[in-house]
N, C-alpha and C positions, 0 to 999 in steps of 0.2 A: 433417615441415613439406614442403608441396609449392610450392617457388617456380614462380609461371606465368611466360609470356612476359611478361605486365606488369612485374614487378621484374626480369626480365633486361634487357628492352628500356631500361627507366627507367636502371638501371646504366649499360648498354653507352654510352647516350646521355650520361649525366652524366661519364664518362670521356672521351668526345671532346670535349663541351664544357671538360672541365678540359684537354685537349691545347691546345686553343685559347685559354685562360684569357690574356690580358694583351694580347692582338690587339682588334680591334673586335669587336663583337657578332657570335655566330655564328647566322646562318640556321638555321632547323630542316631547310629542303630541303638544304642541303650536308650536315648529319647525317643525313639521311633517303637521300642518296646514297652516302655512304661506308660507311652501317652496314646499307644494305638494309632498312631499317624504314620501314612506310608513314608519309607526311607526316600524314594524317590522324590516324592513331595516337600520334605524336609530339605532336601539337597537344593532344591528351587528355591523355597522360603529362605535359608542359610545365604543363597549367594546373593541374594537381595539385600539381607540384613548385612552381611558384609561390605557390600557396594557401599552402604550407606554410614559404614563405620561402628555399627551396633556391636558386631561379632569379630573376633580375629581367628582363622584359622591355624591349627599349629599342625604340621606334617610329620609322616611316620609314624612308627611304632609307639603306642600310648598317644598319638596324637589326636586330635579333634577341635572343638571350639572351646574359647573362653569369651568373656565379655569383653569386649573393646574400652569400655570406661566404666566407673562406676555406677553401681544400679540407681544410685540416688539421681544421677545424671540422664539415665533412660526412662523417659515417659511412655505410658501406652499409645499415645499419639504418635510418638517417633516409630515404635514398633509398628503401628498400623499403616501408616505412611510409608514406610520403608518397604512395604511388601505390595505398594501399588493399591493399596486400599483407598477408597474415596472416600472422605468425610462430606458427605453432601445429601442433604434432603431434598434439594430442590426438583430434583429429577430432570435437571434442565441440563447437566453435564457442565455447570459453571457459567453457562452463557446468559444473557441478562435478556435477550430476545427469543425465548425459547418457544412462543406460542404462533406461529407463521409470522414470524418478524417482527412480533410485541411481546413486552414482557407480561409475563402473565399476574394474574391479579393476587396472586398468594406470595410471587417471589419473595418480597421482602421479610416474609414470616419464615419462610422456610430459610433463608438467609442467616436470619438471625439465629436459627436454631442451630445450622452451622456453627454458627460463632462460639455459643453456648456449649455445643457438644465437643467442639474443639479444645476448649476453654479446660473443660472438666476432665477429658483425655492427657491435657498435657499435665495437669495438677496431680495425677496420681502416677507415681513412680514406680519402678518394677521393684526397688526394695521394699516398698510398701506391701505390693502383692507377695513377693517371696517371705516377707516376714510373718504375711496371716498365713501363707502355707504351714509356714515352720510350725507357729501358735496351734493351729489346727491339728497338725501331725502329733504335735505333744499331747493335746487334749485326747487325741482318739488313743495314743499309747499309755496314758495315765487311767484311762477307762480301762483298756485290754487287761493292764498290771491290776486292777481292782478284783478281776474277775478269775483271777488265776490263767490270762492270755486267751480266755476265751470271751467273746461277745454275746451278749445276753441280751434280749429285748427289755425295755423299759418296761416296769410293772404299771399296767392299768391305774389311772386315778379316780376313784372313784369319789362320788359327789355326797 
C-alpha cells in the first residue's frame, strides 16, 4: 500500500480539526497555516470529506468546518477512503486477473495484507490521534515551563 500526500494531508487536517473541536467552526485557512498545507488542496480534500459525512461546513462570518460526528466514530480508514485513497497493496487495482488475464502468484498474499491494513486503520479512531496530540502538546508545554519558557537541549549522558 502506498499512502500518498492526499491521505496524509487529509488525516493531518482532520486531527487539526479534532484539536479545535468544541470551539467555533475551524476555517481551512487556519488549518492551512498551522499544518503548511495549500489552502486550495485542503478545499478539495474537505469537499470529499463533507460528501462522505465526516465534516460539516458552516457558512458566513465565523464559518468553517466542524466534525459531522463524534471523533470516536471516525476511523483513520474512513478518512483515507473518503479522499479516494486506495488501501491496496496488490498493485492490481482490485482485479483478480492482473497478469495477462491470470491471477498473479502473490495476489492472495497482498490481498491478505490489504485486509490487515484496513483492519488496523479501522481500529484507530480520530479521537485516539487527537488525544495523543494533546498529550504530546502538554508534555512539551510542561518541559518548556521547567526552563522558563526556553527549550534547552537534553544534557549528554556519560557512561
